[in-house]
N, C-alpha and C positions, 0 to 999 in steps of 0.2 A: 861287257857293256851293262848287263843287268845289275851286276854287283855295284858298279859305279853309281847307277841310279838309286839303288837301295841306300848307299852311303850318303848321297846328297839328301835323300829323303830323311834319313836318320838325323843328320846334322841339322837340317832345317827344323825338324821336330824338337831336338834338344835346345836349339837356339830359342825357339818359340817358347818352350816351357820355362827356360831360364829367364826370359824376358818377362813372362807373365808372373813368375815367382818374385822377381825383382820389383815389379809394379805392386804386387800384393804386399810385400814388405814395406815399401814406401807408404802405402795407404795405412798400414798398421802404425808406423811411426807418426804419421800425420794425425791419426786418431788419438794416440797417446798424448801428443803435443796439444791437441785441441781440448782434451779432457783436463790437462794440467791448467791450461789457460782459463777454462770454465771454472775450475776450482778456485783459481787465483782471484777471478773477478767476483765469485760468490763470497769469498772471505772479505773482499773490499766493502761489499754492501752492508 
């Protein structure tokens, strides 16, 4: 019984960490894209 609880707890933790990591990567990509757009508009001026 206790091992099953530990397993659920671990999988929940891993899922959470993976989700947070995925969100972090998404933010990084968005930042890179935003910087590229800023550089592009700066060159236009």
